PDB file with one MODEL, atoms N, CA, C and O in Angstrom:
MODEL        1
ATOM      1  N   UNK A   1     -21.243 -46.179  77.477  1.00  0.00           N
ATOM      2  CA  UNK A   1     -22.091 -45.252  77.406  1.00  0.00           C
ATOM      3  C   UNK A   1     -23.115 -45.683  76.992  1.00  0.00           C
ATOM      4  O   UNK A   1     -23.062 -45.669  75.763  1.00  0.00           O
ATOM      5  N   UNK A   2     -24.301 -46.177  77.445  1.00  0.00           N
ATOM      6  CA  UNK A   2     -25.606 -47.033  77.382  1.00  0.00           C
ATOM      7  C   UNK A   2     -27.083 -46.490  76.353  1.00  0.00           C
ATOM      8  O   UNK A   2     -28.280 -46.702  76.548  1.00  0.00           O
ATOM      9  N   UNK A   3     -26.505 -45.865  75.435  1.00  0.00           N
ATOM     10  CA  UNK A   3     -27.538 -44.974  74.386  1.00  0.00           C
ATOM     11  C   UNK A   3     -27.198 -44.004  74.671  1.00  0.00           C
ATOM     12  O   UNK A   3     -26.079 -43.706  75.088  1.00  0.00           O
ATOM     13  N   UNK A   4     -28.364 -43.131  74.450  1.00  0.00           N
ATOM     14  CA  UNK A   4     -28.753 -41.547  74.413  1.00  0.00           C
ATOM     15  C   UNK A   4     -28.069 -40.681  73.790  1.00  0.00           C
ATOM     16  O   UNK A   4     -27.983 -39.510  74.162  1.00  0.00           O
ATOM     17  N   UNK A   5     -27.547 -41.117  72.849  1.00  0.00           N
ATOM     18  CA  UNK A   5     -27.154 -40.585  71.790  1.00  0.00           C
ATOM     19  C   UNK A   5     -27.603 -39.156  70.894  1.00  0.00           C
ATOM     20  O   UNK A   5     -26.857 -38.341  70.352  1.00  0.00           O
ATOM     21  N   UNK A   6     -29.145 -39.187  70.961  1.00  0.00           N
ATOM     22  CA  UNK A   6     -30.151 -38.367  70.666  1.00  0.00           C
ATOM     23  C   UNK A   6     -30.865 -37.853  72.559  1.00  0.00           C
ATOM     24  O   UNK A   6     -31.960 -37.296  72.622  1.00  0.00           O
ATOM     25  N   UNK A   7     -30.374 -38.036  73.355  1.00  0.00           N
ATOM     26  CA  UNK A   7     -31.221 -38.110  74.951  1.00  0.00           C
ATOM     27  C   UNK A   7     -32.459 -38.673  74.665  1.00  0.00           C
ATOM     28  O   UNK A   7     -33.554 -38.124  74.782  1.00  0.00           O
ATOM     29  N   UNK A   8     -32.186 -39.960  74.229  1.00  0.00           N
ATOM     30  CA  UNK A   8     -33.846 -40.536  74.137  1.00  0.00           C
ATOM     31  C   UNK A   8     -34.724 -40.988  73.157  1.00  0.00           C
ATOM     32  O   UNK A   8     -35.233 -42.096  72.989  1.00  0.00           O
ATOM     33  N   UNK A   9     -34.844 -39.623  72.346  1.00  0.00           N
ATOM     34  CA  UNK A   9     -35.617 -39.053  71.365  1.00  0.00           C
ATOM     35  C   UNK A   9     -36.551 -40.268  70.810  1.00  0.00           C
ATOM     36  O   UNK A   9     -37.724 -39.895  70.797  1.00  0.00           O
ATOM     37  N   UNK A  10     -36.481 -40.862  70.604  1.00  0.00           N
ATOM     38  CA  UNK A  10     -36.806 -42.335  70.187  1.00  0.00           C
ATOM     39  C   UNK A  10     -38.232 -42.666  71.111  1.00  0.00           C
ATOM     40  O   UNK A  10     -39.192 -43.020  70.426  1.00  0.00           O
ATOM     41  N   UNK A  11     -38.480 -42.573  72.756  1.00  0.00           N
ATOM     42  CA  UNK A  11     -39.448 -42.565  73.178  1.00  0.00           C
ATOM     43  C   UNK A  11     -40.014 -41.223  73.184  1.00  0.00           C
ATOM     44  O   UNK A  11     -41.083 -41.078  73.778  1.00  0.00           O
ATOM     45  N   UNK A  12     -39.554 -40.369  72.703  1.00  0.00           N
ATOM     46  CA  UNK A  12     -40.572 -39.945  72.115  1.00  0.00           C
ATOM     47  C   UNK A  12     -41.327 -39.060  71.143  1.00  0.00           C
ATOM     48  O   UNK A  12     -42.239 -38.260  71.350  1.00  0.00           O
ATOM     49  N   UNK A  13     -40.704 -39.416  70.022  1.00  0.00           N
ATOM     50  CA  UNK A  13     -41.038 -39.696  68.783  1.00  0.00           C
ATOM     51  C   UNK A  13     -42.347 -40.746  68.672  1.00  0.00           C
ATOM     52  O   UNK A  13     -43.277 -40.598  67.879  1.00  0.00           O
ATOM     53  N   UNK A  14     -42.174 -42.130  69.903  1.00  0.00           N
ATOM     54  CA  UNK A  14     -43.204 -42.894  69.624  1.00  0.00           C
ATOM     55  C   UNK A  14     -44.081 -42.157  70.452  1.00  0.00           C
ATOM     56  O   UNK A  14     -44.782 -41.314  69.893  1.00  0.00           O
ATOM     57  N   UNK A  15     -44.158 -42.277  71.414  1.00  0.00           N
ATOM     58  CA  UNK A  15     -45.093 -41.328  72.310  1.00  0.00           C
ATOM     59  C   UNK A  15     -46.318 -40.363  71.653  1.00  0.00           C
ATOM     60  O   UNK A  15     -47.504 -40.507  71.951  1.00  0.00           O
ATOM     61  N   UNK A  16     -45.674 -39.088  70.454  1.00  0.00           N
ATOM     62  CA  UNK A  16     -46.667 -38.399  69.587  1.00  0.00           C
ATOM     63  C   UNK A  16     -47.140 -39.181  68.811  1.00  0.00           C
ATOM     64  O   UNK A  16     -48.221 -38.773  68.385  1.00  0.00           O
ATOM     65  N   UNK A  17     -46.752 -40.417  68.296  1.00  0.00           N
ATOM     66  CA  UNK A  17     -47.113 -40.706  67.089  1.00  0.00           C
ATOM     67  C   UNK A  17     -48.460 -42.330  67.310  1.00  0.00           C
ATOM     68  O   UNK A  17     -49.323 -42.790  66.563  1.00  0.00           O
ATOM     69  N   UNK A  18     -47.897 -42.759  68.912  1.00  0.00           N
ATOM     70  CA  UNK A  18     -49.131 -43.905  69.096  1.00  0.00           C
ATOM     71  C   UNK A  18     -49.939 -42.268  69.601  1.00  0.00           C
ATOM     72  O   UNK A  18     -51.151 -42.140  69.422  1.00  0.00           O
ATOM     73  N   UNK A  19     -49.063 -41.056  70.256  1.00  0.00           N
ATOM     74  CA  UNK A  19     -51.239 -40.112  70.461  1.00  0.00           C
ATOM     75  C   UNK A  19     -51.586 -40.186  69.554  1.00  0.00           C
ATOM     76  O   UNK A  19     -52.688 -40.733  69.592  1.00  0.00           O
ATOM     77  N   UNK A  20     -51.197 -39.860  68.272  1.00  0.00           N
ATOM     78  CA  UNK A  20     -52.045 -39.441  67.122  1.00  0.00           C
ATOM     79  C   UNK A  20     -52.939 -40.444  66.573  1.00  0.00           C
ATOM     80  O   UNK A  20     -54.080 -40.324  66.127  1.00  0.00           O
ATOM     81  N   UNK A  21     -52.029 -41.668  66.725  1.00  0.00           N
ATOM     82  CA  UNK A  21     -52.319 -42.679  66.364  1.00  0.00           C
ATOM     83  C   UNK A  21     -54.071 -43.584  66.935  1.00  0.00           C
ATOM     84  O   UNK A  21     -54.934 -44.255  66.369  1.00  0.00           O
ATOM     85  N   UNK A  22     -53.777 -42.971  68.585  1.00  0.00           N
ATOM     86  CA  UNK A  22     -55.066 -43.523  68.883  1.00  0.00           C
ATOM     87  C   UNK A  22     -56.232 -42.605  69.351  1.00  0.00           C
ATOM     88  O   UNK A  22     -57.327 -42.892  69.835  1.00  0.00           O
ATOM     89  N   UNK A  23     -55.529 -41.158  68.991  1.00  0.00           N
ATOM     90  CA  UNK A  23     -56.574 -40.154  69.185  1.00  0.00           C
ATOM     91  C   UNK A  23     -58.205 -40.486  68.513  1.00  0.00           C
ATOM     92  O   UNK A  23     -58.300 -41.164  67.490  1.00  0.00           O
ATOM     93  N   UNK A  24     -59.005 -40.124  68.966  1.00  0.00           N
ATOM     94  CA  UNK A  24     -60.227 -40.847  68.827  1.00  0.00           C
ATOM     95  C   UNK A  24     -60.892 -40.570  67.303  1.00  0.00           C
ATOM     96  O   UNK A  24     -61.392 -41.446  66.597  1.00  0.00           O
ATOM     97  N   UNK A  25     -60.744 -38.690  66.862  1.00  0.00           N
ATOM     98  CA  UNK A  25     -60.960 -38.098  65.933  1.00  0.00           C
ATOM     99  C   UNK A  25     -60.473 -38.315  64.363  1.00  0.00           C
ATOM    100  O   UNK A  25     -60.987 -38.550  63.269  1.00  0.00           O
ATOM    101  N   UNK A  26     -59.146 -38.086  64.940  1.00  0.00           N
ATOM    102  CA  UNK A  26     -58.146 -38.642  63.465  1.00  0.00           C
ATOM    103  C   UNK A  26     -58.623 -40.245  63.698  1.00  0.00           C
ATOM    104  O   UNK A  26     -59.340 -40.413  62.712  1.00  0.00           O
ATOM    105  N   UNK A  27     -58.629 -41.419  64.386  1.00  0.00           N
ATOM    106  CA  UNK A  27     -58.689 -42.776  63.679  1.00  0.00           C
ATOM    107  C   UNK A  27     -60.345 -42.476  62.960  1.00  0.00           C
ATOM    108  O   UNK A  27     -60.350 -42.754  61.761  1.00  0.00           O
ATOM    109  N   UNK A  28     -61.851 -41.913  63.550  1.00  0.00           N
ATOM    110  CA  UNK A  28     -62.895 -41.666  63.299  1.00  0.00           C
ATOM    111  C   UNK A  28     -63.054 -41.060  61.441  1.00  0.00           C
ATOM    112  O   UNK A  28     -63.880 -41.371  60.583  1.00  0.00           O
ATOM    113  N   UNK A  29     -62.007 -40.221  61.398  1.00  0.00           N
ATOM    114  CA  UNK A  29     -62.113 -39.673  60.043  1.00  0.00           C
ATOM    115  C   UNK A  29     -60.767 -39.724  59.073  1.00  0.00           C
ATOM    116  O   UNK A  29     -60.660 -39.080  58.030  1.00  0.00           O
ATOM    117  N   UNK A  30     -59.559 -40.793  59.726  1.00  0.00           N
ATOM    118  CA  UNK A  30     -58.328 -40.630  58.799  1.00  0.00           C
ATOM    119  C   UNK A  30     -57.844 -41.843  59.346  1.00  0.00           C
ATOM    120  O   UNK A  30     -56.667 -42.007  59.666  1.00  0.00           O
ATOM    121  N   UNK A  31     -58.809 -42.767  59.468  1.00  0.00           N
ATOM    122  CA  UNK A  31     -58.388 -44.744  59.567  1.00  0.00           C
ATOM    123  C   UNK A  31     -56.859 -44.539  59.230  1.00  0.00           C
ATOM    124  O   UNK A  31     -56.063 -44.109  60.065  1.00  0.00           O
ATOM    125  N   UNK A  32     -56.563 -44.833  58.128  1.00  0.00           N
ATOM    126  CA  UNK A  32     -55.450 -45.072  57.637  1.00  0.00           C
ATOM    127  C   UNK A  32     -54.199 -44.245  58.140  1.00  0.00           C
ATOM    128  O   UNK A  32     -53.278 -44.722  58.803  1.00  0.00           O
ATOM    129  N   UNK A  33     -54.288 -43.174  57.800  1.00  0.00           N
ATOM    130  CA  UNK A  33     -53.531 -42.347  58.560  1.00  0.00           C
ATOM    131  C   UNK A  33     -53.051 -42.837  60.198  1.00  0.00           C
ATOM    132  O   UNK A  33     -52.006 -43.217  60.726  1.00  0.00           O
ATOM    133  N   UNK A  34     -54.379 -42.596  60.607  1.00  0.00           N
ATOM    134  CA  UNK A  34     -54.099 -42.879  61.808  1.00  0.00           C
ATOM    135  C   UNK A  34     -53.033 -44.578  61.915  1.00  0.00           C
ATOM    136  O   UNK A  34     -51.990 -44.735  62.548  1.00  0.00           O
ATOM    137  N   UNK A  35     -53.577 -45.335  61.290  1.00  0.00           N
ATOM    138  CA  UNK A  35     -52.437 -46.755  61.458  1.00  0.00           C
ATOM    139  C   UNK A  35     -51.326 -46.354  60.718  1.00  0.00           C
ATOM    140  O   UNK A  35     -50.355 -47.095  60.876  1.00  0.00           O
ATOM    141  N   UNK A  36     -51.157 -45.377  59.930  1.00  0.00           N
ATOM    142  CA  UNK A  36     -49.913 -45.685  59.437  1.00  0.00           C
ATOM    143  C   UNK A  36     -49.090 -45.152  60.236  1.00  0.00           C
ATOM    144  O   UNK A  36     -48.057 -45.776  60.480  1.00  0.00           O
ATOM    145  N   UNK A  37     -49.350 -43.692  60.939  1.00  0.00           N
ATOM    146  CA  UNK A  37     -48.815 -42.835  61.763  1.00  0.00           C
ATOM    147  C   UNK A  37     -48.286 -44.138  63.231  1.00  0.00           C
ATOM    148  O   UNK A  37     -47.185 -44.685  63.302  1.00  0.00           O
ATOM    149  N   UNK A  38     -49.008 -44.254  63.838  1.00  0.00           N
ATOM    150  CA  UNK A  38     -48.543 -45.430  64.534  1.00  0.00           C
ATOM    151  C   UNK A  38     -47.553 -46.755  63.817  1.00  0.00           C
ATOM    152  O   UNK A  38     -46.867 -47.486  64.532  1.00  0.00           O
ATOM    153  N   UNK A  39     -47.603 -46.856  62.766  1.00  0.00           N
ATOM    154  CA  UNK A  39     -46.947 -47.832  62.432  1.00  0.00           C
ATOM    155  C   UNK A  39     -45.290 -47.051  61.865  1.00  0.00           C
ATOM    156  O   UNK A  39     -44.311 -47.737  62.159  1.00  0.00           O
ATOM    157  N   UNK A  40     -45.083 -46.119  61.336  1.00  0.00           N
ATOM    158  CA  UNK A  40     -44.736 -45.395  61.131  1.00  0.00           C
ATOM    159  C   UNK A  40     -43.544 -44.708  62.519  1.00  0.00           C
ATOM    160  O   UNK A  40     -42.343 -44.532  62.311  1.00  0.00           O
ATOM    161  N   UNK A  41     -44.155 -44.452  63.708  1.00  0.00           N
ATOM    162  CA  UNK A  41     -43.563 -44.389  64.958  1.00  0.00           C
ATOM    163  C   UNK A  41     -43.206 -45.764  65.681  1.00  0.00           C
ATOM    164  O   UNK A  41     -42.446 -45.700  66.647  1.00  0.00           O
ATOM    165  N   UNK A  42     -43.495 -46.486  65.448  1.00  0.00           N
ATOM    166  CA  UNK A  42     -42.550 -47.704  66.057  1.00  0.00           C
ATOM    167  C   UNK A  42     -41.571 -48.220  65.089  1.00  0.00           C
ATOM    168  O   UNK A  42     -40.772 -49.120  65.347  1.00  0.00           O
ATOM    169  N   UNK A  43     -41.680 -47.539  63.834  1.00  0.00           N
ATOM    170  CA  UNK A  43     -40.622 -48.139  62.876  1.00  0.00           C
ATOM    171  C   UNK A  43     -39.642 -47.036  63.348  1.00  0.00           C
ATOM    172  O   UNK A  43     -38.498 -47.415  63.600  1.00  0.00           O
ATOM    173  N   UNK A  44     -39.859 -46.056  63.462  1.00  0.00           N
ATOM    174  CA  UNK A  44     -38.593 -44.683  63.448  1.00  0.00           C
ATOM    175  C   UNK A  44     -38.403 -45.063  64.709  1.00  0.00           C
ATOM    176  O   UNK A  44     -37.321 -45.640  64.605  1.00  0.00           O
ATOM    177  N   UNK A  45     -38.811 -45.160  66.203  1.00  0.00           N
ATOM    178  CA  UNK A  45     -38.390 -45.733  67.514  1.00  0.00           C
ATOM    179  C   UNK A  45     -37.258 -47.062  67.114  1.00  0.00           C
ATOM    180  O   UNK A  45     -36.109 -46.919  67.531  1.00  0.00           O
ATOM    181  N   UNK A  46     -37.558 -48.214  66.390  1.00  0.00           N
ATOM    182  CA  UNK A  46     -36.846 -49.112  66.173  1.00  0.00           C
ATOM    183  C   UNK A  46     -35.487 -48.749  65.651  1.00  0.00           C
ATOM    184  O   UNK A  46     -34.494 -48.813  66.375  1.00  0.00           O
ATOM    185  N   UNK A  47     -35.431 -48.325  64.260  1.00  0.00           N
ATOM    186  CA  UNK A  47     -34.245 -47.300  63.850  1.00  0.00           C
ATOM    187  C   UNK A  47     -33.356 -46.706  64.724  1.00  0.00           C
ATOM    188  O   UNK A  47     -32.210 -47.002  65.061  1.00  0.00           O
ATOM    189  N   UNK A  48     -34.353 -45.514  65.123  1.00  0.00           N
ATOM    190  CA  UNK A  48     -33.307 -44.726  66.412  1.00  0.00           C
ATOM    191  C   UNK A  48     -32.900 -45.086  67.254  1.00  0.00           C
ATOM    192  O   UNK A  48     -31.928 -44.478  67.701  1.00  0.00           O
ATOM    193  N   UNK A  49     -33.276 -45.988  67.791  1.00  0.00           N
ATOM    194  CA  UNK A  49     -32.686 -47.071  68.835  1.00  0.00           C
ATOM    195  C   UNK A  49     -31.297 -47.694  68.763  1.00  0.00           C
ATOM    196  O   UNK A  49     -30.357 -47.700  69.559  1.00  0.00           O
ATOM    197  N   UNK A  50     -31.514 -48.335  67.271  1.00  0.00           N
ATOM    198  CA  UNK A  50     -30.251 -49.148  66.535  1.00  0.00           C
ATOM    199  C   UNK A  50     -29.373 -48.115  66.392  1.00  0.00           C
ATOM    200  O   UNK A  50     -28.243 -48.175  66.877  1.00  0.00           O
ATOM    201  N   UNK A  51     -29.806 -47.086  65.722  1.00  0.00           N
ATOM    202  CA  UNK A  51     -28.260 -46.354  65.776  1.00  0.00           C
ATOM    203  C   UNK A  51     -28.055 -45.613  66.843  1.00  0.00           C
ATOM    204  O   UNK A  51     -26.880 -45.247  66.821  1.00  0.00           O
ATOM    205  N   UNK A  52     -28.613 -45.204  67.775  1.00  0.00           N
ATOM    206  CA  UNK A  52     -28.384 -44.747  68.896  1.00  0.00           C
ATOM    207  C   UNK A  52     -27.101 -45.639  69.663  1.00  0.00           C
ATOM    208  O   UNK A  52     -25.916 -45.334  69.803  1.00  0.00           O
ATOM    209  N   UNK A  53     -27.907 -46.940  70.119  1.00  0.00           N
ATOM    210  CA  UNK A  53     -26.820 -48.027  70.075  1.00  0.00           C
ATOM    211  C   UNK A  53     -25.568 -48.338  69.382  1.00  0.00           C
ATOM    212  O   UNK A  53     -24.498 -48.696  69.873  1.00  0.00           O
ATOM    213  N   UNK A  54     -25.790 -48.200  68.522  1.00  0.00           N
ATOM    214  CA  UNK A  54     -24.561 -48.214  67.320  1.00  0.00           C
ATOM    215  C   UNK A  54     -23.700 -46.684  68.133  1.00  0.00           C
ATOM    216  O   UNK A  54     -22.809 -46.697  68.983  1.00  0.00           O
ATOM    217  N   UNK A  55     -24.382 -45.482  67.473  1.00  0.00           N
ATOM    218  CA  UNK A  55     -23.305 -44.646  67.689  1.00  0.00           C
ATOM    219  C   UNK A  55     -22.843 -44.422  68.890  1.00  0.00           C
ATOM    220  O   UNK A  55     -22.096 -43.444  68.861  1.00  0.00           O
ATOM    221  N   UNK A  56     -23.020 -45.236  70.754  1.00  0.00           N
ATOM    222  CA  UNK A  56     -22.822 -44.989  71.257  1.00  0.00           C
ATOM    223  C   UNK A  56     -22.040 -46.238  71.386  1.00  0.00           C
ATOM    224  O   UNK A  56     -21.665 -46.423  72.543  1.00  0.00           O
ATOM    225  N   UNK A  57     -21.769 -46.931  70.745  1.00  0.00           N
ATOM    226  CA  UNK A  57     -20.827 -48.314  70.926  1.00  0.00           C
ATOM    227  C   UNK A  57     -21.005 -49.481  71.679  1.00  0.00           C
ATOM    228  O   UNK A  57     -20.297 -50.431  72.015  1.00  0.00           O
ATOM    229  N   UNK A  58     -22.346 -49.070  71.869  1.00  0.00           N
ATOM    230  CA  UNK A  58     -23.212 -50.408  72.361  1.00  0.00           C
ATOM    231  C   UNK A  58     -23.582 -51.316  71.952  1.00  0.00           C
ATOM    232  O   UNK A  58     -23.975 -52.161  72.756  1.00  0.00           O
ATOM    233  N   UNK A  59     -23.647 -51.598  70.570  1.00  0.00           N
ATOM    234  CA  UNK A  59     -23.438 -52.638  69.534  1.00  0.00           C
ATOM    235  C   UNK A  59     -23.019 -51.967  68.460  1.00  0.00           C
ATOM    236  O   UNK A  59     -22.789 -50.758  68.478  1.00  0.00           O
ATOM    237  N   UNK A  60     -22.894 -52.701  67.461  1.00  0.00           N
ATOM    238  CA  UNK A  60     -21.845 -52.491  65.918  1.00  0.00           C
ATOM    239  C   UNK A  60     -22.946 -53.106  64.527  1.00  0.00           C
ATOM    240  O   UNK A  60     -23.103 -54.242  64.079  1.00  0.00           O
ATOM    241  N   UNK A  61     -23.510 -51.884  64.180  1.00  0.00           N
ATOM    242  CA  UNK A  61     -23.560 -52.167  63.011  1.00  0.00           C
ATOM    243  C   UNK A  61     -23.135 -52.604  61.980  1.00  0.00           C
ATOM    244  O   UNK A  61     -23.083 -51.731  61.113  1.00  0.00           O
ATOM    245  N   UNK A  62     -22.660 -53.969  61.529  1.00  0.00           N
ATOM    246  CA  UNK A  62     -22.087 -54.099  60.907  1.00  0.00           C
ATOM    247  C   UNK A  62     -21.606 -53.692  59.436  1.00  0.00           C
ATOM    248  O   UNK A  62     -20.456 -53.333  59.182  1.00  0.00           O
ATOM    249  N   UNK A  63     -22.518 -53.782  58.612  1.00  0.00           N
ATOM    250  CA  UNK A  63     -22.781 -53.103  57.236  1.00  0.00           C
ATOM    251  C   UNK A  63     -23.612 -51.961  57.079  1.00  0.00           C
ATOM    252  O   UNK A  63     -24.833 -52.113  57.120  1.00  0.00           O
ATOM    253  N   UNK A  64     -23.126 -50.870  56.908  1.00  0.00           N
ATOM    254  CA  UNK A  64     -24.021 -49.567  56.644  1.00  0.00           C
ATOM    255  C   UNK A  64     -25.191 -49.650  55.967  1.00  0.00           C
ATOM    256  O   UNK A  64     -26.368 -49.526  56.308  1.00  0.00           O
ATOM    257  N   UNK A  65     -24.366 -50.002  54.416  1.00  0.00           N
ATOM    258  CA  UNK A  65     -25.197 -50.260  53.608  1.00  0.00           C
ATOM    259  C   UNK A  65     -26.464 -51.043  53.226  1.00  0.00           C
ATOM    260  O   UNK A  65     -27.165 -50.913  52.222  1.00  0.00           O
ATOM    261  N   UNK A  66     -26.616 -52.037  54.448  1.00  0.00           N
ATOM    262  CA  UNK A  66     -27.063 -53.328  54.581  1.00  0.00           C
ATOM    263  C   UNK A  66     -28.305 -52.679  55.121  1.00  0.00           C
ATOM    264  O   UNK A  66     -29.270 -52.326  54.443  1.00  0.00           O
ATOM    265  N   UNK A  67     -28.133 -52.536  56.741  1.00  0.00           N
ATOM    266  CA  UNK A  67     -28.573 -51.901  57.613  1.00  0.00           C
ATOM    267  C   UNK A  67     -29.993 -50.599  56.932  1.00  0.00           C
ATOM    268  O   UNK A  67     -31.174 -50.353  57.178  1.00  0.00           O
ATOM    269  N   UNK A  68     -28.878 -50.083  55.976  1.00  0.00           N
ATOM    270  CA  UNK A  68     -29.845 -48.693  55.328  1.00  0.00           C
ATOM    271  C   UNK A  68     -30.967 -48.881  54.990  1.00  0.00           C
ATOM    272  O   UNK A  68     -32.051 -48.352  55.238  1.00  0.00           O
ATOM    273  N   UNK A  69     -30.382 -50.259  53.969  1.00  0.00           N
ATOM    274  CA  UNK A  69     -30.951 -50.565  53.066  1.00  0.00           C
ATOM    275  C   UNK A  69     -32.408 -51.970  53.650  1.00  0.00           C
ATOM    276  O   UNK A  69     -33.344 -52.313  52.928  1.00  0.00           O
ATOM    277  N   UNK A  70     -32.274 -52.232  54.363  1.00  0.00           N
ATOM    278  CA  UNK A  70     -33.212 -53.080  55.091  1.00  0.00           C
ATOM    279  C   UNK A  70     -34.047 -52.527  55.707  1.00  0.00           C
ATOM    280  O   UNK A  70     -35.116 -53.106  55.906  1.00  0.00           O
ATOM    281  N   UNK A  71     -33.749 -50.844  56.349  1.00  0.00           N
ATOM    282  CA  UNK A  71     -34.695 -50.481  56.721  1.00  0.00           C
ATOM    283  C   UNK A  71     -35.801 -49.951  55.886  1.00  0.00           C
ATOM    284  O   UNK A  71     -36.992 -50.259  55.842  1.00  0.00           O
ATOM    285  N   UNK A  72     -34.942 -48.874  55.085  1.00  0.00           N
ATOM    286  CA  UNK A  72     -35.837 -48.460  54.035  1.00  0.00           C
ATOM    287  C   UNK A  72     -36.945 -49.883  53.853  1.00  0.00           C
ATOM    288  O   UNK A  72     -38.144 -49.782  54.114  1.00  0.00           O
ATOM    289  N   UNK A  73     -36.327 -51.139  53.381  1.00  0.00           N
ATOM    290  CA  UNK A  73     -37.580 -52.120  52.615  1.00  0.00           C
ATOM    291  C   UNK A  73     -38.353 -51.807  53.900  1.00  0.00           C
ATOM    292  O   UNK A  73     -39.252 -51.038  53.560  1.00  0.00           O
ATOM    293  N   UNK A  74     -38.428 -52.045  55.245  1.00  0.00           N
ATOM    294  CA  UNK A  74     -39.198 -52.036  56.097  1.00  0.00           C
ATOM    295  C   UNK A  74     -40.693 -51.176  56.249  1.00  0.00           C
ATOM    296  O   UNK A  74     -41.789 -51.352  56.781  1.00  0.00           O
ATOM    297  N   UNK A  75     -39.875 -49.961  55.286  1.00  0.00           N
ATOM    298  CA  UNK A  75     -40.235 -49.084  56.310  1.00  0.00           C
ATOM    299  C   UNK A  75     -41.476 -49.110  54.366  1.00  0.00           C
ATOM    300  O   UNK A  75     -42.703 -49.112  54.463  1.00  0.00           O
ATOM    301  N   UNK A  76     -41.012 -49.119  53.418  1.00  0.00           N
ATOM    302  CA  UNK A  76     -41.920 -49.392  51.746  1.00  0.00           C
ATOM    303  C   UNK A  76     -42.791 -50.771  52.487  1.00  0.00           C
ATOM    304  O   UNK A  76     -44.020 -50.738  52.552  1.00  0.00           O
ATOM    305  N   UNK A  77     -42.232 -51.604  52.862  1.00  0.00           N
ATOM    306  CA  UNK A  77     -42.848 -53.205  52.939  1.00  0.00           C
ATOM    307  C   UNK A  77     -44.548 -52.264  54.336  1.00  0.00           C
ATOM    308  O   UNK A  77     -45.726 -52.227  53.980  1.00  0.00           O
ATOM    309  N   UNK A  78     -44.244 -51.938  55.149  1.00  0.00           N
ATOM    310  CA  UNK A  78     -45.064 -50.797  56.221  1.00  0.00           C
ATOM    311  C   UNK A  78     -46.234 -50.117  55.216  1.00  0.00           C
ATOM    312  O   UNK A  78     -47.422 -50.045  55.531  1.00  0.00           O
ATOM    313  N   UNK A  79     -45.604 -49.576  53.797  1.00  0.00           N
ATOM    314  CA  UNK A  79     -46.505 -48.614  54.072  1.00  0.00           C
ATOM    315  C   UNK A  79     -47.123 -49.180  52.480  1.00  0.00           C
ATOM    316  O   UNK A  79     -47.812 -48.408  51.812  1.00  0.00           O
ATOM    317  N   UNK A  80     -46.922 -50.052  52.164  1.00  0.00           N
ATOM    318  CA  UNK A  80     -47.816 -50.931  50.531  1.00  0.00           C
ATOM    319  C   UNK A  80     -48.818 -51.757  51.385  1.00  0.00           C
ATOM    320  O   UNK A  80     -49.686 -52.265  50.675  1.00  0.00           O
ATOM    321  N   UNK A  81     -48.957 -52.066  52.863  1.00  0.00           N
ATOM    322  CA  UNK A  81     -50.123 -52.460  53.305  1.00  0.00           C
ATOM    323  C   UNK A  81     -51.131 -51.479  52.897  1.00  0.00           C
ATOM    324  O   UNK A  81     -52.243 -51.831  52.502  1.00  0.00           O
ATOM    325  N   UNK A  82     -50.754 -50.222  52.989  1.00  0.00           N
ATOM    326  CA  UNK A  82     -52.034 -49.494  52.737  1.00  0.00           C
ATOM    327  C   UNK A  82     -52.320 -48.681  51.254  1.00  0.00           C
ATOM    328  O   UNK A  82     -53.384 -48.088  51.070  1.00  0.00           O
TER     329      UNK A  82
ENDMDL
END
């Protein structure tokens, strides 16, 4: 099977976050939150995609703890920009 462990929900997450990020009122009133939500959506999509492929046996996350720590550090790095 090729992905789909959670019915490809990563696309829905990404679309929702990008919709919020691109909303003119949100960008005007909450510019940093707008950017964070967009960045978070892209990060969530990427993580969900990698987990999905692993759980669907398309690819293999070799070291679960290392993967987890790397993804958490990526998220913290994104948030530190703001």
